[in-house]
Backbone as CSV, one residue per row, in Angstrom:
resi,resn,N_x,N_y,N_z,CA_x,CA_y,CA_z,C_x,C_y,C_z
1,MET,0.817,-1.169,-0.002,0.008,-0.001,0.016,0.851,1.216,0.002
2,ARG,0.669,2.133,-0.954,1.479,3.348,-1.027,0.584,4.576,-0.867
3,SER,1.112,5.631,-0.239,0.414,6.871,0.009,0.644,7.765,-1.228
4,LYS,-0.362,8.181,-1.884,-0.257,9.105,-3.014,0.282,10.482,-2.538
5,LYS,-0.179,10.868,-1.388,0.225,12.159,-0.812,0.294,12.057,0.650
6,MET,1.451,12.381,1.171,1.619,12.270,2.652,1.776,13.645,3.232
7,ARG,0.966,13.960,4.266,1.044,15.231,4.946,2.315,15.247,5.790
8,ILE,2.996,16.405,5.822,4.192,16.534,6.647,3.833,17.601,7.754
9,SER,3.830,17.104,8.978,3.465,17.945,10.117,4.647,18.024,11.036
10,PHE,4.473,18.806,12.091,5.589,19.037,13.037,5.119,19.061,14.493
11,PHE,5.919,18.471,15.364,5.766,18.693,16.750,6.548,20.008,17.112
12,GLU,6.002,20.724,18.092,6.779,21.830,18.709,6.578,21.768,20.223
13,GLU,7.557,21.290,20.909,7.477,21.119,22.385,7.756,22.434,23.105
14,PHE,8.458,23.416,22.443,8.800,24.645,23.036,8.404,25.822,22.129
15,PRO,7.134,26.151,22.161,6.577,27.159,21.210,7.002,28.597,21.519
16,THR,8.304,28.869,21.458,8.829,30.236,21.683,8.693,31.006,20.343
17,PRO,8.758,32.307,20.363,8.700,33.047,19.123,9.742,32.595,18.070
18,GLU,10.952,32.290,18.596,12.007,31.832,17.698,11.638,30.487,16.981
19,ASN,11.126,29.561,17.737,10.721,28.298,17.157,9.565,28.355,16.315
20,LEU,8.574,29.180,16.687,7.387,29.317,15.866,7.681,30.161,14.610
21,GLY,8.718,30.923,14.670,9.119,31.695,13.516,9.547,30.862,12.361
22,LYS,9.899,29.583,12.637,10.278,28.681,11.601,9.157,28.378,10.618
23,LEU,7.946,28.655,11.040,6.803,28.496,10.100,6.958,29.316,8.807
24,GLU,7.685,30.352,8.914,7.906,31.242,7.700,8.667,30.461,6.575
25,LEU,9.358,29.387,7.036,10.082,28.635,6.005,9.235,27.621,5.229
26,ILE,8.026,27.406,5.793,7.150,26.368,5.179,6.162,26.956,4.130
27,ASN,6.251,26.363,2.976,5.384,26.816,1.900,4.395,25.739,1.400
28,PHE,4.089,24.790,2.313,3.166,23.735,2.067,2.161,23.620,3.221
29,GLN,1.019,22.979,2.914,0.005,22.805,3.948,0.531,21.926,5.098
30,THR,0.442,22.326,6.291,0.975,21.527,7.409,0.135,21.597,8.631
31,ARG,0.475,20.890,9.621,-0.245,20.836,10.932,0.866,20.851,12.017
32,ILE,0.592,21.636,13.059,1.555,21.825,14.095,0.988,21.270,15.479
33,TYR,1.716,20.332,16.072,1.334,19.845,17.348,1.987,20.621,18.434
34,ILE,1.257,21.544,19.102,1.837,22.516,19.971,1.768,22.075,21.480
35,ALA,2.860,22.020,22.144,2.904,21.684,23.607,2.477,22.881,24.404
36,ALA,1.680,22.664,25.446,1.224,23.751,26.355,0.884,23.167,27.698
37,ARG,1.066,23.877,28.795,0.777,23.333,30.095,-0.675,23.609,30.550
38,ALA,-1.392,24.292,29.708,-2.853,24.550,30.016,-3.594,24.905,28.744
39,LEU,-4.871,24.714,28.714,-5.641,24.982,27.564,-5.622,26.459,27.200
40,SER,-5.637,27.274,28.224,-5.611,28.715,27.985,-4.311,29.165,27.282
41,GLU,-3.216,28.545,27.598,-1.955,28.784,26.928,-1.994,28.401,25.517
42,PHE,-2.593,27.234,25.228,-2.683,26.768,23.843,-3.611,27.699,23.016
43,LYS,-4.727,28.142,23.645,-5.610,29.029,22.889,-4.950,30.381,22.540
44,ARG,-4.095,30.909,23.437,-3.368,32.090,23.094,-2.476,31.927,21.871
45,THR,-1.805,30.780,21.842,-0.977,30.479,20.675,-1.762,30.288,19.438
46,LYS,-2.928,29.702,19.568,-3.817,29.526,18.464,-4.281,30.787,17.845
47,GLU,-4.557,31.757,18.732,-5.035,33.065,18.244,-3.892,33.728,17.440
48,LEU,-2.640,33.580,17.889,-1.473,34.158,17.210,-1.240,33.490,15.847
49,LEU,-1.498,32.227,15.787,-1.187,31.415,14.572,-2.509,30.911,13.938
50,HIS,-3.475,31.808,13.802,-4.762,31.452,13.344,-4.770,30.950,11.852
51,ARG,-3.719,31.219,11.157,-3.576,30.768,9.778,-3.244,29.284,9.616
52,TYR,-2.879,28.711,10.776,-2.283,27.366,10.741,-3.247,26.418,11.515
53,GLU,-3.158,25.162,11.115,-3.909,24.118,11.841,-3.060,23.623,13.027
54,LEU,-3.564,23.856,14.250,-2.808,23.481,15.426,-3.545,22.385,16.165
55,VAL,-2.713,21.537,16.808,-3.234,20.458,17.703,-2.734,20.688,19.087
56,TYR,-3.624,20.570,20.091,-3.212,20.800,21.488,-2.522,19.576,22.026
57,TRP,-1.271,19.788,22.481,-0.463,18.785,23.044,-0.235,19.174,24.497
58,PRO,-1.037,18.697,25.429,-0.854,19.113,26.868,0.324,18.363,27.484
59,VAL,1.111,19.124,28.274,2.194,18.549,28.989,2.007,18.928,30.515
60,LEU,2.449,18.077,31.415,2.351,18.317,32.814,3.678,19.018,33.269
61,GLN,3.675,19.442,34.553,4.865,19.820,35.177,5.795,18.559,35.253
62,LYS,7.095,18.782,35.289,8.012,17.676,35.353,7.772,16.833,36.640
63,THR,7.440,17.498,37.717,7.192,16.824,38.990,5.922,16.028,38.971
64,GLU,5.052,16.298,37.992,3.796,15.603,37.887,3.889,14.404,36.918
65,GLY,4.990,14.297,36.178,5.167,13.226,35.275,5.537,13.672,33.850
66,TYR,5.204,14.930,33.532,5.409,15.591,32.300,4.575,15.009,31.193
67,TRP,4.755,13.687,30.901,3.923,13.008,29.917,2.794,12.294,30.575
68,PHE,1.902,11.683,29.762,0.701,11.024,30.288,0.933,9.550,30.504
69,SER,0.658,9.046,31.657,0.726,7.596,31.951,-0.064,7.386,33.240
70,PRO,-0.321,6.081,33.596,-1.031,5.861,34.848,-0.142,6.163,36.078
71,PHE,1.175,6.421,35.816,2.029,6.842,36.882,2.159,8.373,37.035
72,SER,1.447,9.112,36.166,1.474,10.552,36.291,0.622,10.863,37.538
73,LYS,0.922,12.084,38.083,0.193,12.462,39.318,-1.292,12.572,39.004
74,ARG,-2.130,12.007,39.800,-3.553,11.853,39.547,-4.223,13.261,39.398
75,SER,-3.810,14.160,40.285,-4.433,15.516,40.269,-4.178,16.205,38.941
76,ALA,-2.963,15.982,38.433,-2.574,16.574,37.173,-3.426,15.974,35.973
77,LEU,-3.559,14.666,36.019,-4.373,13.988,34.936,-5.737,14.545,34.985
78,CYS,-6.359,14.634,36.110,-7.685,15.106,36.278,-7.858,16.564,35.788
79,ARG,-6.832,17.366,36.154,-6.883,18.821,35.809,-6.898,19.010,34.281
80,ILE,-5.993,18.326,33.631,-5.869,18.513,32.180,-7.046,17.822,31.391
81,LEU,-7.359,16.596,31.717,-8.401,15.860,30.949,-9.768,16.415,31.215
82,GLU,-10.025,16.863,32.392,-11.376,17.440,32.659,-11.512,18.781,31.951
83,GLU,-10.390,19.491,31.825,-10.410,20.773,31.177,-10.746,20.687,29.679
84,VAL,-10.307,19.599,29.020,-10.454,19.467,27.582,-11.635,18.522,27.234
85,LYS,-12.293,17.990,28.154,-13.330,16.949,27.968,-14.320,17.420,26.889
86,ASP,-14.780,18.597,27.027,-15.861,19.114,26.118,-15.419,20.099,25.039
87,GLU,-14.061,20.275,24.965,-13.552,21.235,24.025,-13.537,20.686,22.570
88,ARG,-13.946,21.433,21.611,-13.954,20.999,20.223,-12.649,21.306,19.588
89,ILE,-11.653,20.588,19.987,-10.272,20.817,19.440,-9.681,19.422,19.224
90,HIS,-8.712,19.360,18.298,-7.916,18.180,18.052,-6.925,18.118,19.210
91,LEU,-6.940,16.999,19.955,-6.106,16.757,21.081,-5.077,15.674,20.869
92,MET,-3.859,15.892,21.341,-2.840,14.885,21.301,-2.434,14.493,22.687
93,LEU,-2.327,13.217,22.956,-1.796,12.732,24.270,-0.520,12.037,24.012
94,ASP,0.572,12.490,24.664,1.888,11.950,24.572,2.052,10.869,25.698
95,LEU,2.066,9.597,25.386,2.044,8.511,26.392,3.470,8.014,26.586
96,GLU,4.076,8.425,27.782,5.433,8.009,28.089,5.641,7.905,29.528
97,HIS,6.716,7.255,29.959,7.068,7.041,31.363,7.399,8.382,31.985
98,PRO,7.208,8.542,33.302,7.593,9.797,33.974,9.071,9.801,34.420
99,ILE,9.957,9.831,33.404,11.365,9.635,33.712,11.991,10.792,34.517
100,PHE,11.369,11.961,34.502,11.875,13.098,35.190,11.473,13.101,36.646
101,ALA,10.547,12.221,36.989,10.057,12.181,38.357,9.835,10.662,38.737
102,PRO,10.971,9.984,38.887,10.905,8.520,39.175,10.219,8.103,40.459
103,TRP,10.082,9.086,41.401,9.387,8.779,42.653,7.866,8.550,42.383
104,LEU,7.399,8.948,41.240,5.955,8.740,40.950,5.661,7.268,40.741
105,TYR,6.664,6.451,40.410,6.413,5.012,40.314,5.993,4.461,41.605
106,ILE,6.441,5.060,42.724,6.073,4.670,44.066,4.848,5.371,44.558
107,THR,4.810,6.685,44.475,3.744,7.435,45.051,2.407,7.253,44.317
108,GLN,2.530,6.966,43.027,1.258,6.831,42.207,0.870,5.312,41.985
109,LEU,1.703,4.387,42.524,1.384,3.005,42.325,-0.001,2.645,42.866
110,PRO,-0.416,3.173,44.038,-1.777,2.906,44.491,-2.853,3.459,43.545
111,ASN,-2.512,4.451,42.695,-3.493,5.022,41.759,-3.379,4.425,40.339
112,PHE,-2.433,3.461,40.147,-2.124,2.979,38.779,-3.397,2.521,38.044
113,TRP,-4.142,1.609,38.601,-5.364,1.083,37.884,-6.463,2.105,37.765
114,ARG,-6.554,2.980,38.748,-7.586,4.016,38.657,-7.184,5.060,37.598
115,ASN,-5.930,5.406,37.553,-5.433,6.373,36.542,-5.569,5.749,35.119
116,LYS,-5.188,4.499,35.025,-5.274,3.807,33.700,-6.716,3.803,33.215
117,SER,-7.632,3.456,34.073,-9.040,3.437,33.711,-9.558,4.831,33.351
118,PHE,-9.067,5.838,34.097,-9.490,7.224,33.822,-9.079,7.665,32.415
119,ILE,-7.807,7.410,32.069,-7.331,7.714,30.724,-8.094,6.989,29.661
120,SER,-8.232,5.658,29.895,-8.940,4.797,28.943,-10.386,5.297,28.683
121,ASN,-11.091,5.634,29.752,-12.486,6.060,29.619,-12.528,7.432,28.903
122,PHE,-11.566,8.325,29.250,-11.524,9.634,28.548,-11.386,9.427,27.083
123,ILE,-10.478,8.549,26.638,-10.266,8.393,25.223,-11.498,7.717,24.565
124,ALA,-12.105,6.783,25.265,-13.308,6.069,24.689,-14.484,7.066,24.518
125,GLU,-14.610,7.980,25.489,-15.783,8.845,25.504,-15.597,10.139,24.696
126,ARG,-14.386,10.533,24.416,-14.165,11.797,23.727,-14.671,11.727,22.254
127,LYS,-15.369,12.758,21.843,-16.023,12.729,20.521,-15.119,13.493,19.469
128,GLU,-14.279,14.365,19.944,-13.442,15.142,18.994,-12.224,14.339,18.575
129,GLU,-11.551,14.775,17.554,-10.365,14.082,17.044,-9.281,14.037,18.117
130,THR,-8.713,12.830,18.260,-7.690,12.582,19.266,-6.592,11.778,18.661
131,THR,-5.343,12.181,18.942,-4.188,11.461,18.461,-3.365,10.985,19.652
132,LEU,-3.092,9.714,19.715,-2.286,9.134,20.772,-0.874,8.912,20.210
133,VAL,0.097,9.571,20.872,1.505,9.415,20.495,2.126,8.383,21.434
134,GLU,2.650,7.351,20.839,3.076,6.131,21.646,4.521,5.748,21.307
135,LEU,5.083,5.096,22.244,6.439,4.439,22.045,6.315,3.260,21.096
136,THR,7.394,2.871,20.469,7.408,1.644,19.715,7.753,0.475,20.700
137,GLY,7.494,-0.724,20.278,7.732,-1.848,21.155,6.593,-2.824,21.254
138,ASN,6.659,-3.748,22.150,5.671,-4.769,22.358,4.278,-4.138,22.706
139,ARG,3.298,-4.372,21.841,1.990,-3.739,22.049,1.314,-4.149,23.378
140,HIS,1.445,-5.449,23.667,0.764,-5.980,24.874,1.392,-5.390,26.140
141,LYS,2.711,-5.192,26.093,3.426,-4.648,27.246,3.001,-3.141,27.436
142,LEU,2.980,-2.413,26.256,2.552,-0.985,26.307,1.128,-0.863,26.853
143,GLU,0.265,-1.693,26.404,-1.150,-1.652,26.812,-1.226,-1.955,28.336
144,PHE,-0.468,-2.936,28.830,-0.496,-3.272,30.265,-0.011,-2.050,31.061
145,LEU,1.017,-1.336,30.607,1.568,-0.264,31.332,0.762,1.039,31.143
146,GLY,-0.286,0.965,30.353,-1.098,2.200,30.118,-0.429,3.189,29.228
147,LEU,0.420,2.717,28.326,1.106,3.571,27.387,0.632,3.372,25.948
148,SER,-0.498,2.598,25.776,-1.177,2.386,24.572,-2.629,1.984,24.893
149,TYR,-3.528,2.466,24.139,-4.969,2.171,24.410,-5.660,1.750,23.095
150,LYS,-6.536,0.744,23.228,-7.314,0.279,22.103,-8.479,1.218,21.853
151,SER,-8.672,1.615,20.589,-9.784,2.409,20.245,-9.880,2.364,18.710
152,GLU,-11.193,2.380,18.242,-11.391,2.296,16.774,-11.493,3.672,16.179
153,LYS,-11.379,4.744,17.009,-11.599,6.065,16.450,-10.423,7.001,16.574
154,VAL,-9.460,6.668,17.430,-8.317,7.656,17.568,-7.264,7.400,16.547
155,ASN,-6.471,8.443,16.301,-5.239,8.295,15.495,-4.118,7.721,16.364
156,LYS,-3.284,6.898,15.733,-2.132,6.330,16.506,-0.889,6.830,15.826
157,ALA,0.012,7.495,16.562,1.234,7.967,16.012,2.404,7.271,16.843
158,LYS,3.250,6.547,16.100,4.335,5.874,16.772,5.625,6.729,16.575
159,MET,6.334,6.932,17.749,7.551,7.683,17.746,8.680,6.789,17.212
160,ALA,9.009,6.885,15.922,9.996,6.049,15.312,11.200,6.945,14.974
161,TYR,11.829,7.468,15.990,12.949,8.417,15.788,14.262,7.608,15.515
162,THR,14.575,7.570,14.228,15.777,6.731,13.861,17.079,7.370,14.370
163,SER,17.084,8.687,14.680,18.289,9.216,15.304,18.608,8.638,16.620
164,LEU,17.648,8.037,17.293,17.873,7.400,18.579,18.311,5.966,18.449
165,ILE,18.261,5.397,17.211,18.600,3.984,17.010,20.049,3.806,16.642
166,ARG,20.692,2.933,17.441,22.122,2.636,17.163,22.243,1.578,16.086
167,GLY,23.255,1.682,15.258,23.471,0.670,14.289,23.686,1.217,12.914
168,THR,23.602,0.353,11.896,23.872,0.695,10.540,22.636,1.371,9.911
169,LYS,22.883,2.008,8.786,21.782,2.602,7.994,20.749,1.581,7.664
170,LYS,21.134,0.369,7.305,20.234,-0.689,6.964,19.363,-1.069,8.170
171,ARG,19.927,-1.110,9.339,19.150,-1.460,10.558,18.121,-0.449,10.824
172,LYS,18.427,0.834,10.651,17.555,1.942,10.898,16.353,1.851,9.876
173,GLU,16.719,1.638,8.622,15.696,1.516,7.586,14.746,0.374,7.856
174,THR,15.347,-0.780,8.219,14.469,-1.990,8.533,13.523,-1.672,9.705
175,TYR,14.059,-1.051,10.685,13.287,-0.650,11.909,12.082,0.166,11.489
176,LEU,12.308,1.226,10.689,11.268,2.143,10.308,10.263,1.485,9.342
177,GLN,10.727,0.679,8.457,9.903,-0.028,7.533,8.871,-0.943,8.325
178,ARG,9.402,-1.640,9.335,8.553,-2.596,10.044,7.489,-1.836,10.813
179,ILE,7.797,-0.714,11.377,6.855,0.123,12.129,5.745,0.584,11.171
180,CYS,6.182,1.119,10.022,5.193,1.570,9.003,4.266,0.474,8.508
181,ILE,4.850,-0.656,8.192,4.064,-1.772,7.672,3.046,-2.203,8.718
182,ASP,3.473,-2.433,9.944,2.594,-2.902,10.986,1.557,-1.872,11.325
183,GLY,1.931,-0.572,11.340,0.969,0.489,11.728,-0.125,0.669,10.698
184,VAL,0.247,0.709,9.448,-0.699,0.844,8.362,-1.588,-0.331,8.252
185,GLU,-1.079,-1.534,8.428,-1.797,-2.747,8.426,-2.914,-2.763,9.512
186,GLU,-2.501,-2.340,10.720,-3.447,-2.396,11.834,-4.383,-1.181,11.927
187,TYR,-3.902,-0.017,11.586,-4.706,1.170,11.777,-5.116,1.895,10.526
188,GLY,-4.578,1.548,9.369,-4.970,2.133,8.103,-4.688,3.637,8.099
189,SER,-5.741,4.394,7.706,-5.585,5.848,7.608,-5.508,6.562,8.899
190,ARG,-5.673,5.811,10.067,-5.552,6.436,11.362,-4.098,6.409,11.830
191,PHE,-3.204,5.805,11.087,-1.805,5.679,11.565,-0.944,6.844,11.099
192,ARG,-0.214,7.312,12.042,0.786,8.378,11.774,2.152,7.918,12.208
193,ILE,3.212,8.566,11.767,4.530,8.223,12.160,5.273,9.422,12.627
194,GLY,5.921,9.290,13.807,6.748,10.382,14.324,8.183,10.189,13.845
195,LEU,8.802,11.209,13.192,10.143,11.082,12.689,11.010,12.110,13.309
196,GLY,12.310,11.787,13.453,13.272,12.731,14.090,14.487,12.040,14.508
197,CYS,15.233,12.923,15.262,14.924,14.287,15.672,15.753,15.245,14.859
198,ILE,15.196,16.442,14.601,15.967,17.467,13.910,16.299,18.604,14.892
199,ALA,15.952,18.418,16.204,16.310,19.393,17.233,16.238,18.630,18.553
200,LYS,16.940,19.209,19.541,16.937,18.603,20.842,15.547,18.652,21.553
201,GLY,15.296,17.685,22.448,13.986,17.659,23.172,14.194,18.075,24.615
202,ILE,13.312,17.704,25.458,13.298,18.096,26.820,14.498,17.566,27.576
203,SER,15.050,16.419,27.169,16.234,15.853,27.848,17.507,16.423,27.308
204,LYS,17.460,17.081,26.221,18.671,17.745,25.599,19.698,16.732,25.117
205,LEU,19.345,15.490,25.046,20.369,14.463,24.765,20.157,13.775,23.353
206,GLU,19.149,14.206,22.695,18.756,13.528,21.433,19.748,13.784,20.288
207,PRO,20.238,12.696,19.681,21.015,12.824,18.424,20.136,13.420,17.319
208,ILE,20.773,14.093,16.379,20.116,14.810,15.323,20.254,14.140,13.943
209,LEU,19.123,14.048,13.224,19.193,13.515,11.843,19.796,14.530,10.934
210,THR,20.515,14.104,9.926,20.958,14.981,8.875,19.744,15.144,7.894
211,PRO,19.809,16.241,7.065,18.707,16.399,6.086,18.597,15.158,5.181
212,GLU,19.660,14.529,4.835,19.580,13.351,3.957,18.857,12.155,4.714
213,GLU,19.138,12.061,5.992,18.509,10.935,6.726,17.032,11.236,6.901
214,LEU,16.644,12.533,7.078,15.194,12.854,7.214,14.518,12.531,5.886
215,ALA,15.170,12.873,4.822,14.588,12.666,3.475,14.322,11.157,3.323
216,ARG,15.327,10.327,3.723,15.193,8.838,3.600,14.046,8.343,4.435
217,ASP,13.904,8.862,5.708,12.787,8.415,6.547,11.427,8.753,6.005
218,LEU,11.334,10.021,5.427,10.076,10.442,4.843,9.697,9.557,3.654
219,GLU,10.684,9.216,2.838,10.454,8.396,1.682,9.969,6.965,2.055
220,ILE,10.564,6.440,3.142,10.111,5.144,3.636,8.673,5.172,4.087
221,ALA,8.326,6.254,4.897,6.973,6.409,5.391,6.009,6.497,4.253
222,LYS,6.345,7.299,3.250,5.429,7.482,2.122,5.264,6.207,1.327
223,GLU,6.409,5.522,1.160,6.367,4.259,0.333,5.458,3.242,0.959
224,TYR,5.363,3.208,2.251,4.502,2.140,2.891,3.136,2.662,3.350
225,GLY,2.714,3.773,2.769,1.363,4.141,2.880,0.908,4.953,4.042
226,VAL,1.864,5.554,4.742,1.540,6.398,5.958,0.936,7.720,5.428
227,VAL,-0.150,8.138,6.014,-0.811,9.363,5.504,-0.271,10.628,6.099
228,GLU,0.391,10.517,7.316,0.914,11.740,7.908,2.232,11.371,8.633
229,ALA,3.267,12.157,8.394,4.523,12.038,9.120,4.639,13.303,9.981
230,ILE,4.954,13.115,11.223,5.124,14.247,12.162,6.604,14.385,12.551
231,VAL,7.228,15.442,12.205,8.705,15.609,12.416,8.848,16.289,13.763
232,TYR,9.761,15.717,14.532,10.228,16.348,15.793,11.529,17.069,15.555
233,ARG,11.560,18.385,15.600,10.496,19.317,15.887,10.642,20.563,15.011
234,LEU,9.619,21.392,15.024,9.560,22.623,14.148,10.795,23.477,14.313
235,GLY,11.219,23.675,15.548,12.368,24.556,15.848,13.657,24.228,15.184
236,GLY,13.808,22.965,14.778,15.020,22.553,14.059,15.074,22.804,12.613
237,LEU,13.948,23.292,12.039,13.897,23.545,10.631,14.913,24.640,10.135
238,ASN,15.458,24.355,8.959,16.249,25.284,8.265,16.073,25.038,6.767
239,GLU,16.795,25.799,5.940,16.637,25.659,4.545,16.984,24.261,4.029
240,LYS,18.019,23.636,4.656,18.434,22.302,4.198,17.403,21.259,4.493
241,TYR,16.754,21.311,5.662,15.678,20.446,5.911,14.501,20.659,5.059
242,ILE,14.149,21.868,4.822,13.024,22.165,3.917,13.233,21.608,2.545
243,LYS,14.470,21.726,2.011,14.853,21.174,0.718,14.633,19.659,0.765
244,ALA,15.134,19.027,1.870,14.987,17.546,1.946,13.511,17.156,2.009
245,ILE,12.684,17.882,2.667,11.276,17.602,2.816,10.545,17.707,1.440
246,CYS,10.912,18.778,0.734,10.223,19.109,-0.521,10.652,18.343,-1.723
247,GLU,11.802,17.714,-1.636,12.333,17.014,-2.830,11.475,15.722,-3.132
């Protein structure tokens, strides 16, 4: 299955004026997944960037878990998810371990099943478009840990950042091909792929793709029928990356 046209979108974890200014380099239709600590913060950004399609990517305080999981602080999960429950916006949930607050594995253990059920019910009941961004790996393990949820209506985006994969070019290509094949086969047009990294993230440790490597990853995703590739992240864009994307 091949995609005739694949949308190229971007994550932006740090929506500073400098990073958002990179939108001026883009001359094609795109979608930006914007991180914000509250809905009001996202709405302010949306007003400034009204010409663009934005997706709300809520993040917690680092001490609350930063990303969403059953080990995130319960009060933070309730605060964010209750706030967006009835909002008519495209929502993205980034499902990852609370690596910046490892004590949450202990303090939130009594809340694990309750938190997992809360997130699952929220996803099942939400009527507006929702995208779940998930780690790659064993699906059953991820589902058990509350880092993946079954749903027939949400979009699934797998973070397949080849810059984080050690090994040969062939190993990286095979890794990405397998994720694309499995994702499209299971989720069809609801499957997205996260590609990167072209800029550092919250840990500041991420290796960076060259423009040629990004072009290769985009070509693989398109070849195997992925309808949307989301590049991490907007702030890393420059003329060389734009050329690689548009070729």
